[in-house]
C-alpha distance (Angstrom), angle and dihedral (degrees) to the residues before:
residue distance angle dihedral
M1 . . .
T2 3.82 . .
G3 3.78 125.4 .
S4 3.81 90.3 -105.4
D5 3.82 89.7 51.6
Q6 3.83 90.0 53.7
C7 3.81 90.3 48.4
V8 3.80 90.8 50.7
D9 3.81 89.8 50.3
T10 3.81 90.3 50.8
V11 3.81 92.7 49.0
L12 3.81 91.5 49.2
A13 3.83 88.6 49.3
V14 3.84 87.6 54.9
F15 3.80 89.8 52.3
A16 3.82 91.1 48.9
A17 3.81 90.7 50.2
V18 3.80 90.8 50.7
E19 3.79 92.8 47.2
Q20 3.81 91.5 48.6
R21 3.82 93.2 40.3
D22 3.83 87.2 -127.1
D23 3.78 105.3 160.7
A24 3.83 93.6 -178.5
A25 3.81 93.0 54.2
L26 3.79 90.3 46.7
A27 3.82 91.2 51.4
R28 3.83 90.3 50.2
A29 3.81 91.2 53.1
C30 3.80 95.8 47.3
Q31 3.77 135.9 72.4
P32 3.83 112.8 -114.5
D33 3.82 88.3 -113.4
V34 3.82 95.7 45.3
E35 3.82 115.2 156.2
F36 3.80 125.7 -146.5
C37 3.79 114.5 -160.5
W38 3.80 118.6 -165.5
P39 3.78 127.3 178.8
P40 3.84 105.0 -83.5
S41 3.81 92.6 -128.5
L42 3.81 92.1 67.1
P43 3.82 118.7 92.7
Y44 3.80 89.5 -116.5
G45 3.82 92.0 36.4
G46 3.74 130.1 137.2
T47 3.81 134.9 58.7
A48 3.76 123.6 -59.5
P49 3.79 131.1 174.5
G50 3.77 121.2 -132.6
L51 3.78 132.7 7.6
A52 3.78 116.1 -52.2
R53 3.77 124.7 -128.9
P54 3.82 119.6 -93.7
G55 3.80 113.2 -74.0
E56 3.79 97.1 16.6
G57 3.78 132.3 112.9
W58 3.78 115.1 -12.4
A59 3.80 92.6 5.5
A60 3.81 92.3 54.8
Y61 3.79 87.6 66.8
W62 3.77 107.0 29.7
D63 3.83 105.1 37.3
R64 3.79 93.3 69.4
L65 3.83 92.4 41.6
Q66 3.78 92.5 53.4
P67 3.82 106.9 47.5
T68 3.82 95.6 154.4
A69 3.78 134.7 58.6
A70 3.80 89.8 -119.3
L71 3.80 91.4 57.5
R72 3.80 91.6 46.7
R73 3.80 93.5 54.0
L74 3.81 111.1 115.1
D75 3.82 101.7 -178.1
P76 3.82 93.6 -143.7
R77 3.79 115.6 -155.5
V78 3.77 119.6 -169.0
V79 3.81 107.1 -132.3
A80 3.81 98.6 177.7
A81 3.79 140.1 -4.3
A82 3.78 127.7 -172.6
G83 3.77 124.9 162.9
Q84 3.79 109.2 -47.2
K85 3.83 96.2 -11.9
V86 3.81 128.6 87.2
V87 3.82 128.1 -178.4
V88 3.79 116.8 -154.3
L89 3.79 131.2 -171.1
W90 3.80 112.3 -151.7
R91 3.80 141.5 166.7
Q92 3.75 125.3 -136.7
R93 3.81 112.8 -150.7
D94 3.81 121.3 -119.3
L95 3.75 87.5 31.7
T96 3.77 128.7 91.2
P97 3.79 100.2 -153.6
A98 3.78 117.2 75.4
G99 3.74 122.7 -146.7
E100 3.78 141.8 -144.7
L101 3.74 127.5 -136.7
L102 3.79 131.6 -161.2
Y103 3.79 112.4 -154.8
C104 3.79 121.9 -165.0
L105 3.80 118.1 -164.1
R106 3.80 133.5 -161.3
A107 3.81 123.2 -166.5
G108 3.80 90.3 -9.9
K109 3.80 96.0 -54.2
L110 3.78 133.1 99.1
A111 3.78 111.4 -90.9
R112 3.83 101.2 168.2
G113 3.78 137.0 8.7
Q114 3.82 117.2 -164.6
M115 3.81 115.0 -168.0
F116 3.79 123.0 -154.3
Y117 3.79 117.5 -172.3
F118 3.79 116.0 -162.2
D119 3.80 89.1 -139.3
P120 3.83 113.6 17.2
A121 3.83 90.7 174.4
A122 3.81 89.8 59.8
V123 3.83 89.8 49.6
C124 3.80 90.6 51.8
A125 3.79 92.2 47.9
F126 3.80 91.0 48.7
L127 3.83 91.9 49.8
A128 3.78 91.8 48.2
R129 3.85 91.7 51.5
A130 3.80 92.4 44.3
S131 3.81 92.9 47.8
R132 3.82 89.6 56.7
Q133 3.83 92.2 47.8
A134 3.80 103.0 41.6
P135 3.80 125.6 59.6
A136 3.79 112.4 -112.7
R137 3.80 118.6 -110.2
A138 3.76 95.3 179.4
T139 3.77 138.1 19.4
P140 3.81 108.7 -105.3
G141 3.74 113.2 -124.3
G142 3.73 139.9 72.3
E143 3.71 122.7 89.1
P144 3.84 122.7 -28.3
R145 3.78 113.9 -84.5
V146 3.71 129.9 -162.7
A147 3.76 100.9 -163.8
G148 3.78 133.9 25.6
R149 3.73 137.9 -178.4
A150 3.78 116.4 -88.3
G151 3.75 121.4 -139.4
């Protein structure tokens, strides 16, 4: 197995952990100083080091909007891999626009995830509508988070 193959496996393990809301598996696949970089226009946007606490950042919005495994499925497709970098095309359910993600790895673990939404304004509009319609389980805020706890 090549270095790029190992990086692809790690990135797909990150996606599986996010889909399953498995914080322990996500932590195993990430560097301690991992960074998650979301478009700044999103409510959980910006760059934050490390894994966030349950119910903060990304999870504060998406956990309650994706109560089933089918809705959490991202269908990641590796578009390119070279050395320690992997580009993934993915789809977030309940949202029309797809996104792309550039993953950078260090020593076989995720060091940085950079998210690119094709239409961040549509994502913001969707989250605003959904926030008005769904009861809140967590207070949005804090640092961006890639996986949360379901339930």
